[in-house]
py3Dmol code that shows the C-alpha trace and the ligand (Angstrom):
import py3Dmol

protein = """\
ATOM      1  CA  MET A   1       0.000   0.000   0.000  1.00  0.00           C
ATOM      2  CA  ASN A   2       1.172   3.536  -0.805  1.00  0.00           C
ATOM      3  CA  TYR A   3       0.658   6.611   1.327  1.00  0.00           C
ATOM      4  CA  ILE A   4      -0.482   9.877  -0.175  1.00  0.00           C
ATOM      5  CA  SER A   5       0.359  12.951   1.770  1.00  0.00           C
ATOM      6  CA  LEU A   6      -2.318  15.474   0.861  1.00  0.00           C
ATOM      7  CA  ASP A   7      -2.700  19.200   1.319  1.00  0.00           C
ATOM      8  CA  LEU A   8      -5.362  21.551  -0.027  1.00  0.00           C
ATOM      9  CA  GLU A   9      -5.724  25.277  -0.319  1.00  0.00           C
ATOM     10  CA  TRP A  10      -9.240  26.698  -0.447  1.00  0.00           C
ATOM     11  CA  ASN A  11     -10.973  29.962  -1.154  1.00  0.00           C
ATOM     12  CA  GLN A  12     -13.860  31.329   0.882  1.00  0.00           C
ATOM     13  CA  ALA A  13     -16.720  33.711   0.302  1.00  0.00           C
ATOM     14  CA  TYR A  14     -18.208  36.431   2.484  1.00  0.00           C
ATOM     15  CA  ALA A  15     -20.692  35.046   4.986  1.00  0.00           C
ATOM     16  CA  GLN A  16     -23.841  36.121   3.161  1.00  0.00           C
ATOM     17  CA  LYS A  17     -22.686  34.860  -0.202  1.00  0.00           C
ATOM     18  CA  ALA A  18     -21.541  31.566   1.357  1.00  0.00           C
ATOM     19  CA  LEU A  19     -24.910  31.093   3.035  1.00  0.00           C
ATOM     20  CA  ALA A  20     -26.838  31.791  -0.168  1.00  0.00           C
ATOM     21  CA  VAL A  21     -24.728  29.262  -2.094  1.00  0.00           C
ATOM     22  CA  GLN A  22     -25.201  26.598   0.603  1.00  0.00           C
ATOM     23  CA  LYS A  23     -28.955  27.141   0.612  1.00  0.00           C
ATOM     24  CA  ARG A  24     -29.069  26.778  -3.146  1.00  0.00           C
ATOM     25  CA  LEU A  25     -26.901  23.633  -3.142  1.00  0.00           C
ATOM     26  CA  GLU A  26     -28.602  22.273  -0.005  1.00  0.00           C
ATOM     27  CA  CYS A  27     -25.272  21.226   1.393  1.00  0.00           C
ATOM     28  CA  ARG A  28     -22.397  22.585   3.419  1.00  0.00           C
ATOM     29  CA  LEU A  29     -19.657  24.427   1.551  1.00  0.00           C
ATOM     30  CA  ARG A  30     -17.407  26.483   3.799  1.00  0.00           C
ATOM     31  CA  GLY A  31     -14.679  26.849   1.231  1.00  0.00           C
ATOM     32  CA  GLU A  32     -13.900  25.898  -2.315  1.00  0.00           C
ATOM     33  CA  VAL A  33     -10.752  23.946  -3.139  1.00  0.00           C
ATOM     34  CA  ILE A  34      -8.394  25.928  -5.374  1.00  0.00           C
ATOM     35  CA  GLN A  35      -5.252  23.839  -5.163  1.00  0.00           C
ATOM     36  CA  ILE A  36      -4.501  20.168  -4.557  1.00  0.00           C
ATOM     37  CA  GLY A  37      -0.980  19.143  -3.631  1.00  0.00           C
ATOM     38  CA  ALA A  38       0.083  15.586  -2.933  1.00  0.00           C
ATOM     39  CA  VAL A  39       3.196  13.464  -2.509  1.00  0.00           C
ATOM     40  CA  LYS A  40       3.187   9.711  -2.954  1.00  0.00           C
ATOM     41  CA  LEU A  41       5.230   7.494  -0.636  1.00  0.00           C
ATOM     42  CA  ASP A  42       5.730   3.747  -0.880  1.00  0.00           C
ATOM     43  CA  GLU A  43       5.198   1.513   2.134  1.00  0.00           C
ATOM     44  CA  ASN A  44       8.765   2.191   3.278  1.00  0.00           C
ATOM     45  CA  LEU A  45       8.045   5.917   3.072  1.00  0.00           C
ATOM     46  CA  ASN A  46      10.271   6.588   0.064  1.00  0.00           C
ATOM     47  CA  LEU A  47       9.030   9.524  -2.002  1.00  0.00           C
ATOM     48  CA  ILE A  48       7.884   8.166  -5.360  1.00  0.00           C
ATOM     49  CA  GLY A  49       5.823  10.951  -6.930  1.00  0.00           C
ATOM     50  CA  SER A  50       4.220  14.332  -6.594  1.00  0.00           C
ATOM     51  CA  TYR A  51       1.105  16.046  -7.862  1.00  0.00           C
ATOM     52  CA  ARG A  52      -0.152  19.613  -7.979  1.00  0.00           C
ATOM     53  CA  ILE A  53      -3.114  21.130  -9.715  1.00  0.00           C
ATOM     54  CA  THR A  54      -4.803  24.529  -9.505  1.00  0.00           C
ATOM     55  CA  VAL A  55      -8.578  24.268  -9.488  1.00  0.00           C
ATOM     56  CA  LYS A  56     -10.952  26.797 -11.011  1.00  0.00           C
ATOM     57  CA  PRO A  57     -13.713  27.509  -8.466  1.00  0.00           C
ATOM     58  CA  LYS A  58     -17.350  27.360  -9.532  1.00  0.00           C
ATOM     59  CA  PHE A  59     -19.170  28.910  -6.570  1.00  0.00           C
ATOM     60  CA  PHE A  60     -16.729  31.278  -4.838  1.00  0.00           C
ATOM     61  CA  LYS A  61     -15.030  32.631  -7.950  1.00  0.00           C
ATOM     62  CA  VAL A  62     -13.412  35.751  -6.544  1.00  0.00           C
ATOM     63  CA  ILE A  63     -10.253  35.064  -4.610  1.00  0.00           C
ATOM     64  CA  GLN A  64     -10.192  36.497  -1.101  1.00  0.00           C
ATOM     65  CA  ARG A  65      -7.337  38.876  -0.527  1.00  0.00           C
ATOM     66  CA  TYR A  66      -5.957  36.962   2.491  1.00  0.00           C
ATOM     67  CA  VAL A  67      -6.080  33.684   0.558  1.00  0.00           C
ATOM     68  CA  MET A  68      -4.051  35.334  -2.206  1.00  0.00           C
ATOM     69  CA  ARG A  69      -1.539  36.673   0.307  1.00  0.00           C
ATOM     70  CA  LEU A  70      -1.257  33.322   2.040  1.00  0.00           C
ATOM     71  CA  THR A  71      -1.024  31.046  -0.985  1.00  0.00           C
ATOM     72  CA  GLY A  72       0.424  33.259  -3.729  1.00  0.00           C
ATOM     73  CA  ILE A  73      -2.452  32.144  -5.973  1.00  0.00           C
ATOM     74  CA  ASP A  74      -3.996  35.101  -7.832  1.00  0.00           C
ATOM     75  CA  GLN A  75      -7.250  35.608  -9.719  1.00  0.00           C
ATOM     76  CA  ASP A  76      -5.620  34.957 -13.090  1.00  0.00           C
ATOM     77  CA  MET A  77      -4.293  31.567 -11.950  1.00  0.00           C
ATOM     78  CA  LEU A  78      -7.752  30.644 -10.645  1.00  0.00           C
ATOM     79  CA  ASP A  79      -9.453  31.685 -13.864  1.00  0.00           C
ATOM     80  CA  HIS A  80      -7.071  29.432 -15.797  1.00  0.00           C
ATOM     81  CA  GLY A  81      -7.371  26.543 -13.354  1.00  0.00           C
ATOM     82  CA  THR A  82      -8.884  23.125 -14.077  1.00  0.00           C
ATOM     83  CA  PRO A  83     -12.563  22.634 -13.142  1.00  0.00           C
ATOM     84  CA  LEU A  84     -12.939  20.384 -10.098  1.00  0.00           C
ATOM     85  CA  PRO A  85     -14.568  17.365 -11.815  1.00  0.00           C
ATOM     86  CA  GLU A  86     -11.652  17.103 -14.237  1.00  0.00           C
ATOM     87  CA  ALA A  87      -9.022  17.872 -11.588  1.00  0.00           C
ATOM     88  CA  ILE A  88     -10.438  15.155  -9.343  1.00  0.00           C
ATOM     89  CA  GLU A  89     -10.585  12.601 -12.120  1.00  0.00           C
ATOM     90  CA  ARG A  90      -6.903  13.184 -12.900  1.00  0.00           C
ATOM     91  CA  PHE A  91      -5.938  13.220  -9.253  1.00  0.00           C
ATOM     92  CA  ARG A  92      -7.766   9.985  -8.581  1.00  0.00           C
ATOM     93  CA  ARG A  93      -5.997   8.320 -11.494  1.00  0.00           C
ATOM     94  CA  TRP A  94      -2.664   9.527 -10.103  1.00  0.00           C
ATOM     95  CA  CYS A  95      -3.534   8.139  -6.631  1.00  0.00           C
ATOM     96  CA  GLY A  96      -3.859   4.615  -8.032  1.00  0.00           C
ATOM     97  CA  GLU A  97      -5.654   1.711  -6.392  1.00  0.00           C
ATOM     98  CA  ASP A  98      -4.176   0.816  -3.021  1.00  0.00           C
ATOM     99  CA  PHE A  99      -3.436   3.863  -0.876  1.00  0.00           C
ATOM    100  CA  ALA A 100      -4.180   5.721   2.336  1.00  0.00           C
ATOM    101  CA  PHE A 101      -4.149   9.480   2.801  1.00  0.00           C
ATOM    102  CA  LEU A 102      -1.920  11.198   5.309  1.00  0.00           C
ATOM    103  CA  THR A 103      -3.041  14.713   6.223  1.00  0.00           C
ATOM    104  CA  TRP A 104      -1.784  17.274   8.689  1.00  0.00           C
ATOM    105  CA  GLY A 105      -4.800  17.970  10.898  1.00  0.00           C
ATOM    106  CA  PRO A 106      -8.423  16.922  10.421  1.00  0.00           C
ATOM    107  CA  ASP A 107      -9.638  19.617   8.001  1.00  0.00           C
ATOM    108  CA  ASP A 108      -8.575  18.714   4.464  1.00  0.00           C
ATOM    109  CA  ILE A 109     -10.579  15.565   3.777  1.00  0.00           C
ATOM    110  CA  PRO A 110     -13.932  16.908   5.088  1.00  0.00           C
ATOM    111  CA  MET A 111     -13.344  20.017   2.956  1.00  0.00           C
ATOM    112  CA  LEU A 112     -12.717  17.860  -0.109  1.00  0.00           C
ATOM    113  CA  GLU A 113     -15.795  15.739   0.698  1.00  0.00           C
ATOM    114  CA  ASP A 114     -17.955  18.866   0.884  1.00  0.00           C
ATOM    115  CA  ASN A 115     -16.565  20.051  -2.459  1.00  0.00           C
ATOM    116  CA  LEU A 116     -17.274  16.720  -4.140  1.00  0.00           C
ATOM    117  CA  ARG A 117     -20.797  16.724  -2.738  1.00  0.00           C
ATOM    118  CA  ALA A 118     -21.392  20.260  -4.037  1.00  0.00           C
ATOM    119  CA  HIS A 119     -20.444  18.947  -7.498  1.00  0.00           C
ATOM    120  CA  ARG A 120     -22.490  15.752  -6.986  1.00  0.00           C
ATOM    121  CA  LEU A 121     -19.317  13.667  -7.289  1.00  0.00           C
ATOM    122  CA  ASP A 122     -18.509  10.389  -5.521  1.00  0.00           C
ATOM    123  CA  GLY A 123     -16.472  10.836  -2.319  1.00  0.00           C
ATOM    124  CA  SER A 124     -16.411   7.235  -1.113  1.00  0.00           C
ATOM    125  CA  TRP A 125     -12.799   6.751  -2.268  1.00  0.00           C
ATOM    126  CA  LEU A 126     -11.628   9.219   0.406  1.00  0.00           C
ATOM    127  CA  HIS A 127     -12.424   6.916   3.296  1.00  0.00           C
ATOM    128  CA  ARG A 128      -8.938   5.760   4.265  1.00  0.00           C
ATOM    129  CA  VAL A 129      -7.361   8.720   6.039  1.00  0.00           C
ATOM    130  CA  TYR A 130      -4.829   9.071   8.834  1.00  0.00           C
ATOM    131  CA  ASP A 131      -4.274  12.383  10.560  1.00  0.00           C
ATOM    132  CA  LEU A 132      -0.498  12.565  10.921  1.00  0.00           C
ATOM    133  CA  GLN A 133      -0.841  15.354  13.468  1.00  0.00           C
ATOM    134  CA  LEU A 134      -2.415  12.823  15.896  1.00  0.00           C
ATOM    135  CA  ILE A 135       0.264  10.217  15.148  1.00  0.00           C
ATOM    136  CA  PHE A 136       2.939  12.871  15.718  1.00  0.00           C
ATOM    137  CA  ASN A 137       1.459  13.781  19.127  1.00  0.00           C
ATOM    138  CA  ARG A 138       1.099  10.151  20.198  1.00  0.00           C
ATOM    139  CA  GLN A 139       4.677   9.311  19.209  1.00  0.00           C
ATOM    140  CA  THR A 140       6.300  12.419  20.699  1.00  0.00           C
ATOM    141  CA  ASP A 141       4.998  13.951  23.936  1.00  0.00           C
ATOM    142  CA  GLY A 142       1.418  12.641  23.962  1.00  0.00           C
ATOM    143  CA  SER A 143      -0.010  16.160  23.809  1.00  0.00           C
ATOM    144  CA  LYS A 144      -3.646  16.740  22.842  1.00  0.00           C
ATOM    145  CA  ASN A 145      -2.865  20.120  21.272  1.00  0.00           C
ATOM    146  CA  GLN A 146      -3.104  20.723  17.567  1.00  0.00           C
ATOM    147  CA  ARG A 147       0.478  21.341  16.511  1.00  0.00           C
ATOM    148  CA  SER A 148       1.333  23.196  13.330  1.00  0.00           C
ATOM    149  CA  LEU A 149       3.289  21.512  10.582  1.00  0.00           C
ATOM    150  CA  GLU A 150       6.057  24.080  11.238  1.00  0.00           C
ATOM    151  CA  TYR A 151       6.202  22.874  14.854  1.00  0.00           C
ATOM    152  CA  ALA A 152       6.692  19.263  13.791  1.00  0.00           C
ATOM    153  CA  MET A 153       9.329  20.257  11.232  1.00  0.00           C
ATOM    154  CA  GLU A 154      11.243  22.200  13.848  1.00  0.00           C
ATOM    155  CA  HIS A 155      10.934  19.264  16.255  1.00  0.00           C
ATOM    156  CA  PHE A 156      12.686  16.997  13.747  1.00  0.00           C
ATOM    157  CA  GLY A 157      15.108  19.646  12.475  1.00  0.00           C
ATOM    158  CA  ILE A 158      13.584  19.716   8.983  1.00  0.00           C
ATOM    159  CA  GLU A 159      14.607  22.875   7.182  1.00  0.00           C
ATOM    160  CA  GLN A 160      11.827  25.045   5.767  1.00  0.00           C
ATOM    161  CA  ASN A 161      13.525  25.627   2.414  1.00  0.00           C
ATOM    162  CA  LEU A 162      10.366  26.150   0.325  1.00  0.00           C
ATOM    163  CA  PRO A 163       7.496  28.628   0.811  1.00  0.00           C
ATOM    164  CA  ALA A 164       4.691  27.314   3.073  1.00  0.00           C
ATOM    165  CA  HIS A 165       0.986  27.427   2.113  1.00  0.00           C
ATOM    166  CA  ASP A 166       1.627  26.035  -1.285  1.00  0.00           C
ATOM    167  CA  ALA A 167      -0.330  22.782  -1.361  1.00  0.00           C
ATOM    168  CA  LEU A 168       2.517  20.759  -2.872  1.00  0.00           C
ATOM    169  CA  ASN A 169       5.163  22.186  -0.546  1.00  0.00           C
ATOM    170  CA  ASP A 170       3.017  21.486   2.500  1.00  0.00           C
ATOM    171  CA  ALA A 171       2.284  17.939   1.279  1.00  0.00           C
ATOM    172  CA  TYR A 172       6.028  17.502   0.776  1.00  0.00           C
ATOM    173  CA  PHE A 173       6.846  18.770   4.290  1.00  0.00           C
ATOM    174  CA  THR A 174       4.138  16.485   5.703  1.00  0.00           C
ATOM    175  CA  ALA A 175       5.817  13.577   3.890  1.00  0.00           C
ATOM    176  CA  LEU A 176       9.196  14.522   5.413  1.00  0.00           C
ATOM    177  CA  VAL A 177       7.632  14.537   8.895  1.00  0.00           C
ATOM    178  CA  ALA A 178       6.045  11.129   8.131  1.00  0.00           C
ATOM    179  CA  GLN A 179       9.519   9.762   7.374  1.00  0.00           C
ATOM    180  CA  LYS A 180      10.588  10.625  10.933  1.00  0.00           C
ATOM    181  CA  LEU A 181       7.634   8.781  12.479  1.00  0.00           C
ATOM    182  CA  ASP A 182       6.686   5.111  12.810  1.00  0.00           C
ATOM    183  CA  VAL A 183       3.751   5.468  10.428  1.00  0.00           C
ATOM    184  CA  ALA A 184       2.962   1.733  10.293  1.00  0.00           C
ATOM    185  CA  ALA A 185       2.602   1.586  14.095  1.00  0.00           C
ATOM    186  CA  GLY A 186       0.576   4.813  14.105  1.00  0.00           C
ATOM    187  CA  VAL A 187      -1.777   3.419  11.481  1.00  0.00           C
ATOM    188  CA  ALA A 188      -2.199   0.112  13.331  1.00  0.00           C
ATOM    189  CA  GLN A 189      -3.058   1.920  16.564  1.00  0.00           C
ATOM    190  CA  TYR A 190      -5.452   4.179  14.667  1.00  0.00           C
ATOM    191  CA  ASP A 191      -7.362   1.207  13.202  1.00  0.00           C
ATOM    192  CA  GLU A 192      -7.518  -0.406  16.620  1.00  0.00           C
ATOM    193  CA  ARG A 193      -9.127   2.671  18.186  1.00  0.00           C
ATOM    194  CA  ARG A 194     -11.649   2.984  15.420  1.00  0.00           C
ATOM    195  CA  GLY A 195     -12.574  -0.609  16.233  1.00  0.00           C
ATOM    196  CA  ASP A 196     -13.905   0.542  19.619  1.00  0.00           C
ATOM    197  CA  ASN A 197     -17.104   1.589  17.942  1.00  0.00           C
ATOM    198  CA  LEU A 198     -19.461  -1.129  16.751  1.00  0.00           C
ATOM    199  CA  LEU A 199     -21.403   1.511  14.879  1.00  0.00           C
ATOM    200  CA  SER A 200     -20.831   5.143  13.977  1.00  0.00           C
ATOM    201  CA  ARG A 201     -23.564   7.086  12.232  1.00  0.00           C
ATOM    202  CA  VAL A 202     -24.940  10.563  11.647  1.00  0.00           C
ATOM    203  CA  ILE A 203     -28.674  11.226  11.478  1.00  0.00           C
ATOM    204  CA  GLY A 204     -30.301  14.428  10.228  1.00  0.00           C
ATOM    205  CA  ASP A 205     -27.201  15.640   8.377  1.00  0.00           C
ATOM    206  CA  ALA A 206     -28.713  18.496   6.369  1.00  0.00           C
ATOM    207  CA  ASP A 207     -25.180  19.537   5.424  1.00  0.00           C
ATOM    208  CA  GLY A 208     -24.911  16.187   3.716  1.00  0.00           C
ATOM    209  CA  GLY A 209     -28.260  16.430   1.951  1.00  0.00           C
ATOM    210  CA  GLU A 210     -30.472  14.664   4.551  1.00  0.00           C
ATOM    211  CA  LYS A 211     -33.422  16.273   6.269  1.00  0.00           C
ATOM    212  CA  GLY A 212     -32.362  17.885   9.551  1.00  0.00           C
ATOM    213  CA  PHE A 213     -34.330  17.633  12.805  1.00  0.00           C
ATOM    214  CA  PRO A 214     -36.265  20.798  13.748  1.00  0.00           C
ATOM    215  CA  THR A 215     -35.378  20.535  17.474  1.00  0.00           C
ATOM    216  CA  PRO A 216     -33.052  18.557  19.789  1.00  0.00           C
ATOM    217  CA  GLU A 217     -36.174  16.898  21.218  1.00  0.00           C
ATOM    218  CA  ALA A 218     -37.029  15.596  17.753  1.00  0.00           C
ATOM    219  CA  VAL A 219     -33.590  13.944  17.586  1.00  0.00           C
ATOM    220  CA  LEU A 220     -34.189  12.319  20.979  1.00  0.00           C
ATOM    221  CA  GLY A 221     -37.528  11.021  19.695  1.00  0.00           C
ATOM    222  CA  ASP A 222     -36.040   9.384  16.589  1.00  0.00           C
ATOM    223  CA  ALA A 223     -36.248   5.597  16.416  1.00  0.00           C
ATOM    224  CA  ALA A 224     -32.446   5.367  16.067  1.00  0.00           C
ATOM    225  CA  VAL A 225     -32.272   6.785  19.613  1.00  0.00           C
ATOM    226  CA  THR A 226     -35.443   5.447  21.248  1.00  0.00           C
ATOM    227  CA  SER A 227     -35.255   1.886  19.911  1.00  0.00           C
ATOM    228  CA  PRO A 228     -31.725   1.082  18.744  1.00  0.00           C
ATOM    229  CA  VAL A 229     -30.725  -2.407  17.658  1.00  0.00           C
ATOM    230  CA  CYS A 230     -27.502  -4.281  18.372  1.00  0.00           C
ATOM    231  CA  PRO A 231     -24.986  -3.617  15.567  1.00  0.00           C
ATOM    232  CA  LEU A 232     -23.703  -7.210  15.911  1.00  0.00           C
ATOM    233  CA  CYS A 233     -26.935  -9.237  15.856  1.00  0.00           C
ATOM    234  CA  SER A 234     -29.737  -6.725  15.115  1.00  0.00           C
ATOM    235  CA  ALA A 235     -31.615  -7.672  18.300  1.00  0.00           C
ATOM    236  CA  PRO A 236     -33.576  -4.792  19.862  1.00  0.00           C
ATOM    237  CA  LEU A 237     -31.583  -3.246  22.703  1.00  0.00           C
ATOM    238  CA  THR A 238     -33.125  -2.804  26.144  1.00  0.00           C
ATOM    239  CA  PRO A 239     -32.423   0.488  27.965  1.00  0.00           C
ATOM    240  CA  GLN A 240     -30.697  -0.119  31.305  1.00  0.00           C
ATOM    241  CA  ASN A 241     -31.012   3.418  32.585  1.00  0.00           C
ATOM    242  CA  ALA A 242     -31.982   6.952  31.670  1.00  0.00           C
ATOM    243  CA  ILE A 243     -30.349   9.223  29.133  1.00  0.00           C
ATOM    244  CA  LEU A 244     -27.510  11.209  30.639  1.00  0.00           C
ATOM    245  CA  HIS A 245     -27.388  14.725  29.200  1.00  0.00           C
ATOM    246  CA  SER A 246     -24.000  16.377  29.589  1.00  0.00           C
ATOM    247  CA  LYS A 247     -22.416  19.624  28.522  1.00  0.00           C
ATOM    248  CA  GLY A 248     -22.084  20.494  24.867  1.00  0.00           C
ATOM    249  CA  GLN A 249     -25.257  18.616  23.838  1.00  0.00           C
ATOM    250  CA  ARG A 250     -23.823  15.176  24.534  1.00  0.00           C
ATOM    251  CA  TYR A 251     -26.042  12.257  25.480  1.00  0.00           C
ATOM    252  CA  THR A 252     -25.195   8.814  26.796  1.00  0.00           C
ATOM    253  CA  GLN A 253     -27.424   5.847  27.496  1.00  0.00           C
ATOM    254  CA  LEU A 254     -26.687   2.314  28.628  1.00  0.00           C
ATOM    255  CA  PHE A 255     -28.415  -0.525  26.786  1.00  0.00           C
ATOM    256  CA  SER A 256     -28.126  -4.286  26.786  1.00  0.00           C
ATOM    257  CA  CYS A 257     -28.278  -6.949  24.122  1.00  0.00           C
ATOM    258  CA  PRO A 258     -29.352 -10.462  25.209  1.00  0.00           C
ATOM    259  CA  GLU A 259     -26.346 -11.908  23.394  1.00  0.00           C
ATOM    260  CA  HIS A 260     -23.691  -9.164  23.439  1.00  0.00           C
ATOM    261  CA  GLY A 261     -24.166  -7.660  26.875  1.00  0.00           C
ATOM    262  CA  LYS A 262     -24.042  -4.020  27.859  1.00  0.00           C
ATOM    263  CA  LEU A 263     -23.565  -1.372  25.175  1.00  0.00           C
ATOM    264  CA  PHE A 264     -23.341   2.400  25.278  1.00  0.00           C
ATOM    265  CA  LEU A 265     -25.095   4.656  22.831  1.00  0.00           C
ATOM    266  CA  ARG A 266     -23.222   7.962  22.828  1.00  0.00           C
ATOM    267  CA  MET A 267     -24.547  10.895  20.899  1.00  0.00           C
ATOM    268  CA  HIS A 268     -23.373  14.401  20.073  1.00  0.00           C
ATOM    269  CA  MET A 269     -25.920  16.858  18.779  1.00  0.00           C
ATOM    270  CA  LEU A 270     -24.820  19.560  16.347  1.00  0.00           C
ATOM    271  CA  ARG A 271     -26.438  22.354  14.402  1.00  0.00           C
ATOM    272  CA  ASN A 272     -26.670  22.144  10.611  1.00  0.00           C
ATOM    273  CA  PHE A 273     -25.945  25.116   8.357  1.00  0.00           C
ATOM    274  CA  ASN A 274     -29.683  25.806   8.005  1.00  0.00           C
ATOM    275  CA  GLY A 275     -30.390  25.846  11.751  1.00  0.00           C
ATOM    276  CA  THR A 276     -31.763  22.292  12.011  1.00  0.00           C
ATOM    277  CA  PHE A 277     -30.073  19.604  14.106  1.00  0.00           C
ATOM    278  CA  ARG A 278     -28.096  16.472  13.378  1.00  0.00           C
ATOM    279  CA  ALA A 279     -26.637  13.893  15.727  1.00  0.00           C
ATOM    280  CA  LYS A 280     -23.509  11.858  15.460  1.00  0.00           C
ATOM    281  CA  TYR A 281     -23.874   8.678  17.441  1.00  0.00           C
ATOM    282  CA  VAL A 282     -21.800   5.636  18.173  1.00  0.00           C
ATOM    283  CA  ILE A 283     -22.588   2.315  19.817  1.00  0.00           C
ATOM    284  CA  GLN A 284     -19.729   0.749  21.728  1.00  0.00           C
ATOM    285  CA  PRO A 285     -19.257  -2.059  24.273  1.00  0.00           C
ATOM    286  CA  ALA A 286     -19.607  -0.769  27.843  1.00  0.00           C
ATOM    287  CA  ASP A 287     -16.563  -1.382  30.005  1.00  0.00           C
ATOM    288  CA  GLU A 288     -16.752  -1.409  33.795  1.00  0.00           C
ATOM    289  CA  ALA A 289     -15.086   1.984  34.299  1.00  0.00           C
ATOM    290  CA  GLY A 290     -17.313   3.629  31.692  1.00  0.00           C
ATOM    291  CA  GLU A 291     -20.435   2.179  33.278  1.00  0.00           C
ATOM    292  CA  LYS A 292     -19.413   3.329  36.760  1.00  0.00           C
ATOM    293  CA  ASP A 293     -18.728   6.839  35.505  1.00  0.00           C
ATOM    294  CA  TYR A 294     -22.076   6.953  33.668  1.00  0.00           C
ATOM    295  CA  LEU A 295     -24.065   5.800  36.719  1.00  0.00           C
ATOM    296  CA  LYS A 296     -22.322   8.300  38.979  1.00  0.00           C
ATOM    297  CA  ARG A 297     -22.906  11.207  36.644  1.00  0.00           C
ATOM    298  CA  LEU A 298     -26.526  10.161  36.219  1.00  0.00           C
ATOM    299  CA  GLN A 299     -26.946  10.271  40.023  1.00  0.00           C
ATOM    300  CA  ASP A 300     -25.214  13.663  40.275  1.00  0.00           C
ATOM    301  CA  SER A 301     -27.388  15.105  37.544  1.00  0.00           C
ATOM    302  CA  ALA A 302     -30.589  13.809  39.192  1.00  0.00           C
ATOM    303  CA  ALA A 303     -29.466  15.290  42.537  1.00  0.00           C
ATOM    304  CA  SER A 304     -28.718  18.710  41.043  1.00  0.00           C
ATOM    305  CA  THR A 305     -32.077  18.717  39.262  1.00  0.00           C
ATOM    306  CA  ARG A 306     -33.811  18.046  42.602  1.00  0.00           C
ATOM    307  CA  ARG A 307     -31.915  20.922  44.231  1.00  0.00           C
ATOM    308  CA  ARG A 308     -32.798  23.316  41.431  1.00  0.00           C
ATOM    309  CA  ARG A 309     -36.500  22.479  41.497  1.00  0.00           C
ATOM    310  CA  PRO A 310     -38.643  25.063  43.310  1.00  0.00           C
ATOM    311  CA  ARG A 311     -40.685  23.520  46.144  1.00  0.00           C
ATOM    312  CA  ARG A 312     -44.129  24.851  45.470  1.00  0.00           C
ATOM    313  CA  LYS A 313     -44.203  24.629  41.714  1.00  0.00           C
ATOM    314  CA  PRO A 314     -43.146  21.180  40.651  1.00  0.00           C
ATOM    315  CA  LYS A 315     -42.293  21.871  37.026  1.00  0.00           C
ATOM    316  CA  LYS A 316     -40.727  19.324  34.776  1.00  0.00           C
ATOM    317  CA  SER A 317     -37.339  20.298  33.437  1.00  0.00           C
ATOM    318  CA  ALA A 318     -36.309  19.227  29.960  1.00  0.00           C
ATOM    319  CA  GLU A 319     -33.857  16.849  31.562  1.00  0.00           C
ATOM    320  CA  ASP A 320     -36.595  15.123  33.572  1.00  0.00           C
ATOM    321  CA  ALA A 321     -38.695  14.849  30.458  1.00  0.00           C
ATOM    322  CA  ALA A 322     -35.862  13.068  28.686  1.00  0.00           C
ATOM    323  CA  VAL A 323     -35.416  10.787  31.690  1.00  0.00           C
ATOM    324  CA  SER A 324     -39.058   9.901  32.168  1.00  0.00           C
ATOM    325  CA  GLU A 325     -39.621   9.196  28.501  1.00  0.00           C
ATOM    326  CA  THR A 326     -37.102   6.439  28.474  1.00  0.00           C
ATOM    327  CA  ASN A 327     -37.778   4.833  31.833  1.00  0.00           C
TER     328      ASN A 327
END
"""
ligand_1 = """\
1
ZN
Zn -26.263 -8.359 19.997
"""
view = py3Dmol.view(width=600, height=400)
view.addModel(protein, "pdb")
view.setStyle({"model": 0}, {"cartoon": {"style": "trace"}})
view.addModel(ligand_1, "xyz")
view.setStyle({"model": 1}, {"stick": {}})
view.zoomTo()
view.show()
């Protein structure tokens, strides 16, 4: 398998223009890709090829001044760029068959996915991606901070001898950082962690062309949440306790499958571009520590709700409503 170190530059539009375009397309588009840069590495991390193409934008055609300053790409270059469908076709051919992407940070692939969706192009070939920034952190000081590519280069004494914020140069620097890391081990650990989830899904993703939920309560009332099935055997899951609502619109509930034991459904609710709601949820096996933590936080939250409740006017809080619905 080859690795493809990928970097993108994108152009943006002013907020109002961006919103109008997203409404028209009925999908998220926070930026439009204007340059693709990539470096191919073999499985021993030898550099075996490079690719760069300037893309002519279709929706945000006027280059933002700061993007021009940052990337050195000007309006004339954009106007003479290759339209995305053709650029992607060529790029995909260059990528070949058996490869995984290496990116610096989590932003590039979702941006490319959004762009493909806006053009109604297939994005399923982008699924194998490793964020080298995470692998770098895990294999150096274990930090959770997002480190810049410059930071990693300095850490390994890699000289910055080409201008940054050119997609190919950044892909090349990312490849040089990869050569200093144990990428195979990083990838193996990555796959292992992903295996923690038996299921990972998004419902109500209006950004992705689905119908969003009008309210958070509507998400909580969806069958995927109220009557989930076991991802391993499709048996209906039985709730073991109430929904725990924690900060940042996160929800956790303990279920059990007759055959596969206790499972957690964990959900994160987010707002779509058009104001509706979507939820990302995973189902994972419940370990003892996780279950203990969940039960304790459920108790704490019930206790604080009791304290907050005025004595004379017993009014149901939204939290209680969520709890009583599922009991
Ligand atoms: Zn099961």
